[in-house]
C-alpha positions in Angstrom: -80.9 -55.2 -54.2 -83.7 -54.9 -51.6 -83.6 -52.4 -48.7 -83.7 -55.3 -46.2 -80.8 -57.1 -47.9 -78.7 -53.9 -48.0 -79.4 -53.4 -44.3 -78.3 -57.0 -43.6 -75.1 -56.6 -45.5 -74.3 -53.4 -43.6 -75.0 -55.0 -40.3 -72.9 -58.0 -41.1 -70.1 -55.7 -42.1 -70.3 -53.8 -38.8 -70.3 -57.0 -36.8 -67.3 -58.2 -38.6 -65.6 -55.0 -37.8 -65.3 -56.1 -34.2 -64.1 -59.6 -35.0 -60.3 -60.0 -35.5 -60.6 -63.5 -36.9 -62.7 -62.2 -39.9 -59.9 -59.9 -41.1 -56.7 -60.8 -42.9 -53.6 -61.1 -40.7 -51.6 -58.0 -40.3 -48.1 -58.0 -41.9 -45.2 -57.3 -39.6 -44.6 -53.6 -39.3 -41.8 -52.0 -41.2 -38.4 -52.1 -39.5 -37.3 -49.1 -37.4 -34.1 -47.7 -35.9 -35.1 -48.4 -32.3 -33.9 -45.9 -29.8 -35.7 -47.5 -26.8 -35.6 -51.1 -25.6 -39.3 -51.9 -24.8 -39.5 -55.3 -23.1 -42.0 -57.5 -21.3 -41.6 -57.2 -17.6 -44.1 -60.0 -16.7 -47.0 -61.8 -18.1 -49.7 -63.4 -15.9 -52.4 -65.9 -17.0 -55.9 -65.6 -15.6 -59.0 -67.8 -15.7 -60.9 -66.5 -18.6 -60.3 -64.2 -21.5 -61.6 -60.7 -22.2 -64.2 -61.3 -24.8 -64.3 -59.5 -28.1 -61.3 -57.7 -29.5 -62.3 -54.3 -28.3 -61.6 -51.7 -25.7 -64.6 -52.5 -23.6 -62.5 -54.1 -20.9 -60.1 -52.1 -18.8 -57.5 -52.3 -16.0 -57.7 -50.0 -13.0 -54.2 -49.2 -11.6 -54.5 -48.1 -8.0 -52.6 -48.7 -4.7 -49.7 -50.5 -6.5 -52.2 -53.1 -7.8 -54.2 -53.8 -11.0 -58.0 -54.5 -10.7 -60.0 -56.1 -13.5 -62.7 -58.7 -14.3 -62.5 -61.5 -16.9 -65.3 -62.7 -19.2 -66.1 -65.6 -16.9 -66.8 -63.2 -14.0 -63.6 -63.5 -12.0 -62.6 -60.3 -10.3 -58.8 -60.0 -9.9 -56.2 -58.0 -8.0 -52.6 -58.4 -9.1 -49.5 -56.6 -7.9 -48.1 -54.1 -10.4 -44.5 -55.0 -9.6 -44.5 -58.6 -10.7 -48.1 -59.6 -11.6 -48.6 -61.9 -8.5 -52.2 -62.6 -7.6 -53.4 -60.9 -4.5 -57.1 -61.6 -4.8 -59.4 -63.6 -7.0 -63.2 -63.6 -6.5 -65.3 -65.8 -8.7 -68.9 -64.8 -9.5 -71.6 -66.3 -11.6 -72.0 -63.2 -13.8 -70.7 -62.8 -17.3 -69.3 -59.3 -17.7 -69.7 -57.4 -20.9 -67.3 -54.6 -20.1 -64.7 -53.5 -17.7 -64.7 -52.2 -14.1 -64.5 -49.2 -11.8 -63.5 -49.2 -8.2 -64.1 -47.3 -5.0 -62.2 -48.1 -1.8 -63.7 -51.6 -1.3 -66.0 -52.4 -4.2 -65.5 -53.3 -7.8 -68.4 -52.6 -10.2 -69.1 -54.1 -13.7 -72.0 -54.6 -16.1 -73.3 -57.7 -18.0 -74.9 -58.5 -21.4 -78.1 -59.1 -19.4 -78.2 -55.5 -18.3 -77.1 -56.1 -14.7 -74.8 -53.9 -12.8 -72.8 -56.0 -10.2 -71.1 -54.7 -7.1 -68.4 -57.0 -5.6 -66.9 -56.4 -2.2 -63.1 -56.9 -2.1 -63.1 -57.2 1.6 -65.9 -59.8 1.9 -65.0 -61.5 -1.4 -68.6 -61.7 -2.4 -71.3 -59.9 -4.5 -72.8 -57.1 -2.5 -75.7 -56.3 -4.8 -77.0 -56.4 -8.4 -79.3 -54.0 -10.2 -81.0 -54.8 -13.5 -81.0 -52.0 -16.0 -82.7 -51.6 -19.3 -80.1 -53.1 -21.7 -76.6 -54.5 -21.9 -73.7 -52.5 -20.5 -70.9 -51.9 -23.0 -68.6 -49.7 -21.0 -67.5 -49.4 -17.4 -69.5 -47.3 -15.0 -68.2 -44.1 -13.3 -67.9 -43.7 -9.5 -67.8 -40.6 -7.4 -68.8 -39.9 -3.8 -71.2 -42.8 -3.3 -72.8 -42.6 -6.8 -72.4 -44.6 -10.0 -73.2 -43.4 -13.5 -73.8 -46.2 -16.1 -74.7 -46.1 -19.7 -76.6 -48.9 -21.5 -76.7 -49.9 -25.2 -80.3 -48.7 -25.6 -79.4 -45.0 -25.0 -80.2 -44.7 -21.3 -77.9 -43.0 -18.8 -78.6 -43.9 -15.2 -77.3 -42.6 -11.8 -77.3 -45.2 -9.0 -76.7 -45.1 -5.3 -73.4 -47.1 -4.9 -74.4 -48.5 -1.5 -77.3 -50.6 -2.7 -77.7 -50.0 -6.5 -81.1 -48.2 -6.5 -81.6 -45.8 -9.3 -81.6 -42.1 -8.5 -82.4 -40.7 -11.9 -82.3 -41.7 -15.6 -82.0 -39.8 -18.9 -82.7 -41.2 -22.4 -81.2 -40.4 -25.7 -82.9 -41.7 -28.9 -80.7 -44.0 -31.0 -80.1 -43.6 -34.7 -81.2 -46.5 -37.0 -77.7 -47.8 -37.3 -74.9 -47.5 -34.7 -71.4 -48.8 -34.0 -71.6 -51.4 -31.3 -70.4 -49.8 -28.0 -71.0 -46.9 -25.7 -68.9 -44.2 -24.2 -68.0 -44.5 -20.5 -69.6 -41.7 -18.4 -67.6 -39.3 -16.3 -68.7 -37.7 -13.0 -66.9 -34.3 -12.4 -67.7 -30.9 -10.9 -71.3 -31.8 -10.1 -72.0 -33.1 -13.6 -72.4 -36.4 -15.3 -70.9 -36.4 -18.8 -71.7 -38.9 -21.5 -71.3 -39.4 -25.3 -74.1 -40.9 -27.3 -74.6 -42.8 -30.5 -76.2 -39.8 -32.3 -72.9 -37.9 -32.0 -73.9 -35.8 -29.0 -71.9 -35.2 -25.8 -74.2 -34.1 -23.0 -73.8 -32.9 -19.4 -76.4 -33.6 -16.7 -76.7 -32.2 -13.2 -75.4 -34.8 -10.8 -78.2 -34.3 -8.2 -81.3 -33.8 -10.4 -80.4 -35.4 -13.7 -81.5 -32.2 -15.5 -79.6 -31.6 -18.8 -77.1 -28.8 -18.4 -75.7 -28.7 -22.0 -75.5 -30.6 -25.2 -73.1 -30.4 -28.2 -72.9 -32.3 -31.5 -69.4 -33.7 -31.8 -70.5 -36.0 -34.7 -73.0 -34.7 -37.2 -74.8 -37.4 -39.2 -74.3 -36.6 -42.9 -74.8 -38.7 -46.1 -77.4 -40.5 -48.0 -77.1 -43.9 -46.4 -77.3 -44.9 -42.8 -73.8 -46.3 -42.8 -72.5 -42.9 -44.0 -74.3 -41.2 -41.1 -72.6 -43.1 -38.3 -71.5 -40.6 -35.7 -71.2 -42.5 -32.4 -69.2 -41.0 -29.6 -67.8 -44.4 -28.4 -64.3 -43.4 -27.5 -63.6 -42.4 -23.9 -64.1 -38.8 -23.0 -61.2 -36.9 -21.4 -61.6 -34.0 -19.0 -58.5 -31.8 -18.2 -58.3 -28.3 -16.8 -62.0 -27.5 -17.4 -62.0 -28.8 -20.9 -63.8 -31.9 -22.3 -62.2 -33.7 -25.2 -64.3 -36.0 -27.4 -64.0 -37.8 -30.7 -66.8 -39.1 -33.0 -67.0 -41.8 -35.6 -67.3 -40.0 -39.0 -67.2 -36.7 -37.1 -64.7 -34.5 -35.3 -62.2 -34.2 -32.4 -63.6 -31.4 -30.3 -62.6 -29.5 -27.2 -65.6 -28.2 -25.2 -66.0 -26.0 -22.1 -66.9 -28.2 -19.2 -68.9 -25.4 -17.7 -71.0 -24.5 -20.7 -70.5 -27.1 -23.4 -69.4 -24.4 -25.8 -66.8 -25.4 -28.4 -63.2 -24.2 -27.9 -62.0 -25.8 -31.1 -62.8 -28.6 -33.6 -60.8 -30.6 -36.0 -62.3 -32.8 -38.7 -60.7 -36.1 -37.5 -63.2 -39.0 -37.5 -62.3 -41.5 -34.9 -63.8 -44.7 -33.4 -61.5 -44.6 -30.3 -60.7 -42.1 -27.6 -58.0 -39.5 -27.3 -55.0 -39.0 -24.9 -54.1 -35.7 -23.4 -51.0 -34.7 -21.5 -50.0 -31.1 -20.8 -50.6 -29.2 -24.1 -50.5 -32.3 -26.4 -53.6 -34.3 -27.6 -53.1 -37.5 -29.5 -55.8 -39.0 -31.6 -56.1 -42.0 -34.0 -58.3 -41.6 -37.1 -60.4 -44.3 -38.8 -57.5 -45.2 -41.0 -55.1 -45.6 -38.0 -53.1 -42.5 -38.8 -51.8 -41.0 -35.5 -52.3 -37.2 -35.2 -51.0 -34.9 -32.5 -52.7 -31.6 -31.8 -52.1 -28.6 -29.6 -54.7 -29.3 -26.9 -55.2 -25.5 -26.3 -56.1 -24.5 -29.9 -56.4 -27.7 -32.0 -53.5 -26.9 -34.3 -51.6 -29.9 -35.7 -48.2 -30.7 -34.2 -47.4 -33.8 -36.2 -48.9 -36.8 -38.0 -47.7 -40.4 -38.4 -49.0 -42.4 -41.3 -46.6 -45.3 -41.1 -49.1 -47.4 -39.0 -52.0 -46.9 -41.4 -54.6 -49.7 -41.6 -53.2 -51.4 -38.5 -56.4 -51.0 -36.5 -54.9 -49.0 -33.6 -56.6 -48.7 -30.2 -56.7 -45.6 -28.0 -53.3 -44.0 -27.5 -51.7 -43.8 -24.0 -49.0 -41.6 -22.8 -46.2 -43.7 -21.4 -43.2 -41.9 -19.8 -41.5 -40.0 -22.5 -43.5 -41.4 -25.4 -47.1 -42.0 -26.6 -47.9 -45.7 -27.0 -50.3 -47.2 -29.6 -51.2 -50.9 -30.0 -52.3 -52.5 -33.2 -54.4 -55.6 -34.0 -51.3 -57.8 -34.4 -50.4 -57.2 -30.8 -47.5 -54.8 -31.5 -47.0 -51.8 -29.2 -45.4 -48.8 -30.8 -43.7 -45.9 -28.9 -43.9 -42.6 -30.7 -41.7 -39.6 -30.1 -43.8 -36.8 -28.4 -42.2 -34.0 -30.5 -42.1 -35.7 -34.0 -44.4 -38.7 -33.9 -41.7 -41.0 -35.2 -41.7 -44.6 -33.9 -38.8 -44.9 -31.6 -39.5 -48.3 -30.0 -41.6 -51.4 -30.5 -42.4 -54.7 -28.8 -45.1 -57.4 -29.3 -47.2 -57.6 -26.2 -48.4 -61.1 -27.0 -47.7 -63.1 -30.2 -50.2 -62.2 -32.9 -52.8 -61.4 -30.3 -54.8 -58.2 -30.6 -55.5 -56.0 -27.5 -58.4 -57.0 -25.3 -58.5 -53.8 -23.5 -57.3 -50.2 -23.4 -53.7 -49.8 -22.3 -52.9 -48.1 -19.0 -49.6 -46.7 -17.9 -48.6 -46.3 -14.3 -45.1 -45.4 -13.2 -42.5 -47.2 -15.3 -44.9 -49.9 -16.7 -47.5 -50.2 -19.4 -50.3 -52.7 -18.7 -52.5 -54.5 -21.2 -55.1 -57.3 -21.2 -55.1 -59.6 -24.2 -58.0 -61.9 -25.3 -56.0 -65.1 -24.7 -56.3 -64.8 -20.9 -53.1 -62.8 -20.2 -52.2 -59.6 -18.4 -49.0 -58.2 -19.8 -46.7 -55.5 -18.3 -44.2 -53.7 -20.6 -41.3 -51.4 -19.5 -38.1 -49.8 -20.7 
């Protein structure tokens, strides 16, 4: 087989990886002895779905509201209590990922490499800035500045008032990558980002100078597909520690100040981790759910009953950790044992279109069939 044909097969396989319709239907999960009654609080339809079955779209839960954008470019504000529409702003742009919000503005990126700022007060687009490539994760906002990462390896810091670029940093891409980028974080005078070569880097917020770099994923293997090491899952920062996961790599805890490793575990993951108090929960490439002590990386428990169900990033929800599979099922796992204690289908046979987000007594999810769903117990 020629090298070009091999490459084509690999690329085709990776593209299919993000397309739910190309995979066989998931069977119903094994029955459980339910101890918690998880139900749908409300479901609201919106004008436009959320694109590919992925975690690139998100919900922002603030001020008793939910803020998000749909694939047709409509910016929404819904009430958390009952899903009623507070605001809808239609734009001409086609978003490629989710949103971030400051007090008045919503920001999102497009496949054409534009960053778009929408004023909630004026109900109109404030400005746009054309970047170097498509935007596959939401930007980060802090104190009048926006950090945004593009698919070609550039990390840019923009002035949120008008979109002009303050500085840029470039990371060279490997020959083959998983489609997606990590969402940047702005914290303690630094901009943090994960890259497709497995590195997590910190840059000075004011100057763009690199402060530190660490390899969370280390490319190993004879073939490019074996060397995939993207840091596409969302980074988490808590109590001065940065938690990151890499495809075919590790789950790593790093010092925010210096970037030095505190601990590492060989858990390859394509999604992000969740951290609460001393518990970190990760999902590996086979959809095994693994809980670690966030302080030292020691294993607390592992659940293999959801293997091969294509789980998305876990989310702590009240007294449980929630995971959602490609069939649309949300599973609630006991924090001490990892045993599934409750389950509900967020939307009939519909995979998640976004990361889940918990706020108060509700768990919110976008689904690709143009619905926003709230679960509670």
